[in-house]
C-alpha positions as CSV (number, residue, x, y, z in Angstrom):
1,M,-81.2,44.2,167.3
2,I,-84.5,46.2,167.3
3,T,-87.3,44.7,169.4
4,A,-90.9,45.7,168.5
5,C,-93.0,46.7,171.4
6,T,-96.6,45.5,171.9
7,T,-99.1,47.9,173.3
8,Y,-101.7,46.6,175.8
9,V,-104.7,48.3,177.4
10,I,-105.5,47.0,180.9
11,R,-108.6,48.1,182.8
12,V,-108.7,47.8,186.6
13,A,-111.4,48.6,189.1
14,S,-111.0,51.9,191.0
15,H,-108.8,54.9,190.2
16,L,-105.1,54.6,190.4
17,D,-103.0,57.8,191.0
18,D,-100.4,58.8,188.5
19,H,-97.5,58.2,190.9
20,W,-98.0,54.4,190.2
21,S,-97.0,54.9,186.5
22,P,-93.3,54.2,186.9
23,R,-94.0,51.0,188.9
24,L,-96.1,49.9,185.9
25,G,-93.5,50.4,183.2
26,D,-94.2,54.1,182.7
27,A,-97.8,53.3,181.7
28,T,-100.3,56.0,180.8
29,L,-103.1,56.0,183.4
30,T,-106.5,57.3,182.4
31,R,-109.2,57.5,185.1
32,E,-112.6,56.9,183.7
33,A,-115.9,58.4,184.8
34,D,-117.2,54.9,185.7
35,G,-114.6,54.6,188.5
36,T,-112.1,52.4,186.6
37,T,-108.6,53.1,185.4
38,M,-107.4,52.4,181.8
39,I,-103.7,51.6,181.8
40,T,-101.9,51.8,178.4
41,V,-98.4,50.3,178.4
42,S,-96.0,49.2,175.7
43,V,-93.8,46.2,176.5
44,A,-91.0,44.4,174.7
45,D,-92.1,40.9,175.6
46,Q,-94.3,38.7,177.8
47,A,-91.9,38.9,180.7
48,Q,-92.2,42.6,180.8
49,L,-96.0,42.3,180.6
50,H,-95.9,39.9,183.5
51,G,-93.9,42.5,185.5
52,V,-96.7,45.0,184.9
53,L,-99.3,42.5,186.0
54,I,-97.3,41.7,189.2
55,G,-97.2,45.4,190.0
56,L,-101.0,45.6,189.7
57,R,-101.3,42.5,191.9
58,D,-99.0,44.1,194.5
59,L,-101.2,47.2,194.5
60,G,-104.3,45.1,195.1
61,A,-105.8,46.3,191.8
62,V,-108.8,44.2,190.5
63,L,-108.1,43.3,186.8
64,L,-111.2,43.8,184.7
65,S,-109.7,43.4,181.2
66,L,-106.6,43.2,179.1
67,H,-106.3,43.5,175.4
68,I,-104.2,44.6,172.5
69,P,-105.9,47.5,170.7
70,D,-107.1,46.6,167.2
71,D,-105.1,49.4,165.6
72,A,-101.9,49.0,167.7
73,H,-100.1,47.5,164.7
74,R,-101.3,50.0,162.1
75,P,-98.9,52.6,160.7
76,G,-99.1,55.9,162.6
77,Y,-100.3,54.3,165.9
78,D,-99.6,56.6,168.8
79,D,-98.9,54.5,171.9
80,R,-99.3,57.5,174.2
81,H,-102.9,58.1,173.2
82,G,-104.0,54.7,171.9
83,R,-105.1,56.0,168.5
84,V,-103.8,56.3,164.9
85,A,-102.5,59.7,163.9
86,G,-105.0,61.5,161.7
87,F,-108.0,59.7,163.1
88,G,-110.5,60.8,165.7
89,D,-111.3,58.9,168.9
90,D,-114.1,57.1,167.0
91,G,-111.7,56.0,164.2
92,S,-112.9,58.6,161.7
93,R,-110.6,60.9,159.8
């Protein structure tokens, strides 16, 4: 049975070091200039997402937002970079 993953983008206050990635489901951590960290993670189900959120709680991270990217279900979506292949960061070709 093939299970489709859902990609989530979670933003937390403060910068998280890369060594926390395995604890958060091998998430991609991107530290932003505004002092926040964007966490991009693909999970198989809500239970796995809950595990990521528990990990953030255990780290004492302050959750600012959580969403599914609009283009996460479009063909060519690249989970590692949060964008569709062939498109720029702004969605242009």
